[in-house]
C-alpha positions, 0 to 999 in steps of 0.5 A: 410677466402676466401679472404685470401685463394685466396691471398695465392694461388696468392702469390704461383702462382707468386712465381712459375712463378718467379722460386723462389721456393726453393729446385727445379732446374731452371724452364728453365732448366727443360722445356728444358730438358723435351722438349728434352725427347724422349717421348716428341719427340715421341708425337711431331711426332704424332702431325705431323701425325695428321696434315697430317691426317687432310689434308687427311680428308679435301681433301678426298679420292674422286679422279678422276678415268680413265677407258680405254677399247678395244674390237673387234667387228665381224659383220655377217649380213644375207646379205653381207660379214662378217666384223671385227672392232677394238673399244675402249672406255675411261671414266673419273669419280669421286665420289662426297662428299655429302653436310655436309660430308666435314665439318664433315671430317674437324672437325674430322681432327682438333679434331685429331690434338687438341688431339695430342697436348693435348697428348704431353702436357700430356706426358710432364706433366707426365715427370714433375711428374716423375722428381719431384718425382725423384728429391725429392727422390734424395734430401731425400737420399742426406739428409740421406747421409749428416745426417749419415756422420755428425753422423759418424764424431760426433762418431769419435770425441767421440771415440777419446775422450773415447780412450784418457780418457781410456789412462788416466784411466778415462774410461773403456774398455767397454766404448771403445767397446761401442763407437767402436760398435756405430761408426761401426753401423753408418759407415754401415748406412752411406755407405748404405745411400751413395749407395742410394744417388748415385742410386737416382742421377743416375736415374736423370742423366739417365732419364733427361740428362742435368739436373744439379743434385746439392744440393740446397743451401736452401730448405726453410720451407713448408708454413703453409697456403695451401689455400681453398681446393675447389679452389685447387681441382677445379684448378687441375680438370680444368687443368687435361690433362687426363680429357681434353683428355677424353673430346676430345676423346668423341668429336671425337667419336661423330663426328665419329658417325655423319659421319657414320650417314651421310654415310647411304646416299652413295656418288654418282659417276659421269663421262663422257665417249667416245667410238669409235665403228665400226672402227670409223664409230660411235663415242659416247659421254655420261655422267653417274651417279653411286649410291651405294645401301646402305645395312646392313653394313652401318647400323651396322657401324652406330650402332657401332659408336654410341656405341663407342660414348656412351662408350667414354662419360661414360669413360669421366665421370669415369675419371672426378670422379677419377681426382676429388678424386685425387685432394681432396686426394692431398690437404689433403696429402699436409696439413697432410704432413705439420702437420707431419713435424711440429711434426717431427721437434718438436720431433727432437728438444726435442730429440736433447736437451735430447741427449745434456743433456745426454752427459753433464751428462756423462761428469760429471759422472752422466750418462753412456756412453751407455745412451748417445750413445742411446740418440745420435742414437735416436736424429739422427734418429729423425733429419733424420725423420724431414728432410724427413718430410720437404722434403715430405711436400715440394714435396706434395705442389709442386705436387699440384702446378704442377697439377694445372699448377702453376709450371714449366709452360712456356708462351705457356703452 
């Protein structure tokens, strides 16, 4: 059984890569559309920011500083005349980053870039989810519009037949009124279905310009074998961008905590100084070192950074649990949707047979028109429910594949 499930998963993966899954827009068009989405462009800009921030951290804020000063010296010796001198001094100094801090800063910068790249992938993934949901919402409304259009066409033909029979005296006025009422009700449903169809189509056109919103030639049937649930759950959890971002955030928080610990030992500053005193009679050259004295602020910063690292770890654990739960629910939903579609399809087939038999009974004078119209309405609703169940089963299967990164993935992704 395990070998069969792995084979099923392998076949579905290959089909997804080949772009041969029914009912979906072309893979390359989807990828191009999502790359051009404003959310993706914004996330790409954040990558550029994090790249620049990495360069800033690697370079550090350790820059040369020049100090210039001037003064007037007045001398009043006990013996002799008073004197006045113009003096000036110049110093060049620079703080030094202690060993280990540069490495940590570089790691923080690199981790920030990786997190930004994962954030971009997460944005594109969420856009894929939304596109998939919007696409199937349009397919469902499109199926409803087509179904009600077919029902209206059927009732129009039925109305013409009843009028003809009424003209020949073979049908009553009541039957004509029943047919007209059923047709009016179907027309109202068809108009509402068309309005919902156009609204769903407008959502796709507005959110994803360039996406070809055309009805698929074939939807196909949802596959019966979904594979091993544990393997699907593991694949979804392994490829969860949200969980990956949580782990990266934990890593960043731990690096920040390490950096604060390192800052408990302040960075010294070294410099050289030159001064010209007593109008040039004395010229002084010297070197110096400046070391800040650590206080309570640095200890508080270290404690706060450690608390943030603990918070990030707990949040990562919570996200991991939620992702595992969502994966298990997605697998169960996909299986339940397939079972629902099978039951709905069987019901639609049987009710359509009942409607056909009711129509024959009416034509043979063994049944009433009201019973036939009722059977037609119930059969129409059952067919629409079966169509929606089929689309729902496909959507849930594709959503599972999407979260496992087996749908709409490029080579770089």
